[in-house]
C-alpha positions in Angstrom: -0.1 0.1 0.0 1.5 3.4 -1.1 1.7 6.3 1.5 -1.1 8.0 -0.3 -3.5 5.4 0.3 -2.2 4.9 3.7 -2.6 8.4 4.8 -6.2 8.5 3.2 -7.3 5.3 5.0 -6.1 6.5 8.1 -7.9 9.9 7.8 -11.3 7.8 7.0 -10.8 5.8 10.0 -10.3 9.0 12.4 -13.4 10.6 11.1 -15.6 7.2 11.4 -14.6 6.9 15.2 -15.5 10.5 15.9 -18.7 10.8 13.8 -21.7 10.4 16.2 -23.9 7.1 15.8 -27.7 7.6 15.6 -27.6 5.6 18.8 -25.7 8.4 20.3 -27.9 11.2 18.7 -31.0 9.9 20.4 -29.7 9.8 23.9 -31.5 12.4 25.9 -30.7 13.5 29.8 -34.0 12.6 31.6 -34.3 15.5 34.3 -38.2 15.2 34.4 -39.6 12.0 35.7 -38.1 9.2 37.9 -38.9 5.8 39.1 -42.5 5.8 41.3 -44.1 8.7 39.5 -47.8 8.1 39.1 -50.3 10.6 37.8 -54.3 9.8 38.1 -56.3 11.3 35.8 -60.2 11.9 35.3 -61.3 11.5 31.6 -63.7 13.7 29.8 -65.2 13.0 26.4 -66.5 15.5 23.7 -68.2 13.4 21.3 -70.3 15.9 19.1 -73.8 16.6 21.5 -71.9 14.5 24.4 -69.5 16.3 26.7 -69.5 14.6 30.0 -67.1 12.9 32.5 -66.1 9.7 31.1 -64.0 7.6 33.6 -60.6 7.6 35.2 -56.8 7.2 33.6 -53.5 7.1 34.9 -49.7 7.4 33.6 -47.1 5.7 35.6 -43.3 5.2 35.6 -41.6 2.4 37.0 -38.1 0.9 36.6 -37.9 -2.4 34.5 -35.5 -4.5 33.0 -36.0 -5.0 29.2 -33.7 -8.1 27.8 -31.0 -7.5 30.2 -31.3 -3.8 29.8 -32.1 -1.1 32.5 -34.9 1.0 31.4 -38.1 2.8 32.2 -41.5 1.2 31.9 -44.3 3.7 31.1 -48.0 2.5 31.4 -51.2 4.6 30.5 -54.4 3.3 31.5 -58.0 4.9 30.0 -61.0 3.5 31.1 -64.5 4.9 30.5 -67.5 4.4 32.9 -70.9 5.9 33.4 -73.1 7.5 30.4 -70.3 8.2 28.5 -68.7 4.7 28.7 -72.2 3.1 27.8 -72.0 5.6 24.4 -68.8 4.9 23.5 -66.3 2.4 25.3 -62.9 3.1 25.6 -60.4 0.6 27.4 -57.2 1.3 26.4 -53.7 0.0 27.8 -50.6 1.8 26.3 -47.0 0.1 27.6 -43.7 1.8 26.8 -40.0 0.5 27.5 -37.6 3.1 27.1 -34.0 2.9 28.1 -32.4 5.3 30.5 -31.4 7.5 27.5 -35.1 7.8 26.5 -34.9 5.8 23.3 -37.6 3.7 22.7 -37.4 -0.3 23.0 -40.7 -2.0 23.1 -44.3 -0.3 22.7 -47.7 -2.2 23.0 -51.3 -1.0 22.9 -54.2 -3.0 23.7 -57.5 -0.9 22.8 -61.2 -1.3 22.7 -62.8 1.7 21.3 -66.4 1.4 20.3 -66.9 -2.1 19.0 -63.3 -2.3 17.7 -60.4 -4.1 19.5 -57.0 -4.0 18.6 -53.3 -5.2 19.7 -50.3 -3.2 18.5 -46.7 -4.1 19.0 -43.3 -1.9 18.1 -40.1 -3.3 18.9 -36.8 -1.1 18.3 -33.5 -2.7 17.3 -30.7 0.1 17.1 -27.6 -0.8 14.8 -25.0 2.0 14.1 -27.0 4.7 12.3 -29.9 2.6 11.7 -33.2 1.7 13.6 -35.1 -1.2 12.7 -38.8 -1.4 14.0 -41.1 -4.4 14.0 -44.6 -3.3 13.6 -47.5 -5.7 14.1 -51.2 -4.8 14.5 -54.3 -7.2 14.9 -57.7 -5.8 14.5 -60.6 -7.5 15.7 -58.7 -11.0 16.0 -57.2 -10.9 12.5 -53.4 -9.9 11.5 -53.5 -6.3 9.6 -49.7 -6.3 9.3 -46.4 -7.4 10.4 -43.7 -5.3 8.8 -40.4 -3.9 9.4 -39.7 -0.3 9.1 -36.1 0.9 8.7 -35.0 4.6 9.6 -32.1 6.7 10.1 -33.8 9.1 12.0 -34.6 8.7 16.1 -38.3 7.8 16.2 -40.9 7.8 19.0 -43.9 6.2 19.9 -47.4 7.5 21.6 -46.0 7.1 25.1 -41.9 7.5 24.1 -43.0 10.7 22.5 -44.3 12.2 25.8 -41.1 11.3 27.7 -39.3 13.2 25.1 -41.4 16.1 25.0 -41.1 16.2 28.8 -37.3 16.8 28.7 -37.6 19.2 25.4 -35.7 22.3 25.7 -38.3 25.0 25.0 -35.9 27.9 26.0 -36.6 30.8 23.9 -39.3 29.5 22.1 -42.4 31.7 20.9 -46.0 30.9 20.1 -46.0 29.1 16.6 -42.5 27.9 17.0 -42.3 24.2 16.4 -39.7 21.2 16.7 -39.3 18.3 14.2 -39.9 14.5 15.4 -40.3 11.4 13.8 -43.3 9.3 14.8 -44.1 5.5 14.1 -47.8 5.3 13.3 -49.1 1.8 12.4 -46.2 0.5 9.8 -45.3 3.7 8.8 -42.8 6.4 10.1 -44.4 10.1 9.6 -43.5 13.6 10.3 -44.7 14.7 13.5 -44.1 18.6 15.1 -44.1 19.6 18.5 -45.9 23.2 18.5 -45.1 25.5 21.1 -48.5 27.3 22.2 -47.0 29.6 24.8 -47.8 29.5 28.8 -51.0 30.1 30.8 -52.4 29.1 34.3 -54.7 25.8 34.7 -56.7 24.7 37.7 -56.4 20.6 37.8 -59.0 18.6 39.5 -56.6 18.1 42.6 -57.4 21.6 43.5 -54.1 23.1 42.3 -53.4 25.8 40.0 -50.3 25.1 37.8 -48.4 27.6 35.4 -48.3 25.4 32.1 -46.6 25.2 29.0 -49.3 24.5 26.1 -48.2 22.2 23.4 -50.1 20.4 20.2 -48.5 17.4 18.2 -49.3 17.9 14.4 -48.8 14.4 12.9 -49.2 13.9 9.2 -50.8 10.7 8.8 -54.1 9.8 7.3 -54.8 7.8 10.4 -55.8 11.2 12.2 -58.6 12.9 11.3 -57.4 16.0 13.2 -53.7 15.9 11.9 -53.1 19.5 12.9 -53.7 18.7 16.6 -53.9 15.0 16.9 -52.6 15.4 20.7 -52.6 18.4 23.0 -50.9 18.6 26.5 -50.5 21.3 29.1 -47.1 20.4 31.0 -46.1 22.3 34.1 -43.6 24.6 33.3 -41.1 23.5 36.0 -38.5 20.8 35.9 -41.1 18.1 36.2 -42.8 19.0 33.1 -45.6 17.1 34.4 -48.7 16.7 32.1 -51.6 18.6 33.8 -54.2 18.2 30.8 -53.6 15.9 27.6 -56.3 16.2 24.7 -56.2 13.2 22.4 -58.5 12.8 18.9 -60.5 9.9 18.7 -62.6 8.7 15.8 -65.7 10.6 16.8 -64.6 13.5 19.0 -61.6 13.7 21.7 -61.1 12.6 24.9 -59.5 15.2 27.5 -57.5 13.9 30.7 -57.1 16.0 33.7 -54.7 15.6 36.6 -56.5 14.5 39.6 -53.6 13.4 41.7 -50.1 12.8 41.7 -47.1 10.9 43.8 -43.4 10.4 43.2 -42.7 13.4 41.3 -39.0 13.7 40.7 -38.4 17.5 41.4 
């Protein structure tokens, strides 16, 4: 090998060593939540003519082990009851395992909404500058798809995106500013934007008033009837970034979760 080729090879090796991998780029320092955090919510439906209290929900974080790796396990439960539950049933369990750098590892969703029952699973594998996401869905007992999505961008699911947003640096953002995220919807990676909607004061159902940062999430996917505001949230304007209110679009309207109790805060 001549000297010129040797120098070129050494330079390539040098730069390769110092180029950050996608795995490193996706790592986030968590300062917002910890093991043992549990939030209780009251649910409200807005389904056309029906606008009523609908049931209970919760969001919890615990330490877990996922395939030998230290992780967080996030679980969101949404259960309807009473008149609203009779009109439109929602019994959802969302579970997300994320590593200590807040990268998603596994997401599952079991959902009964109206007369439909679905099960989803998204498992994430990281290799250098590539993420492989195996996406599976069963709809009313039949397999809808089982495919692998490959991407070179950090990608989040319904729950891991909440962990991401709670640790997002919103310093200096003005009303209407937005930040880009890639989101996995079904079997597709789609564009998502976190829109900054300013601050306000909200009284939660535990009787406390909170100064909150208001955001919405735009998801460019036909699966969402309201792509511009597929999800809205009000997070405390402090180090906890506690979700006080979460609004989620449904096929027939929307469901609002309002904080009623919280324990195990990090800050």
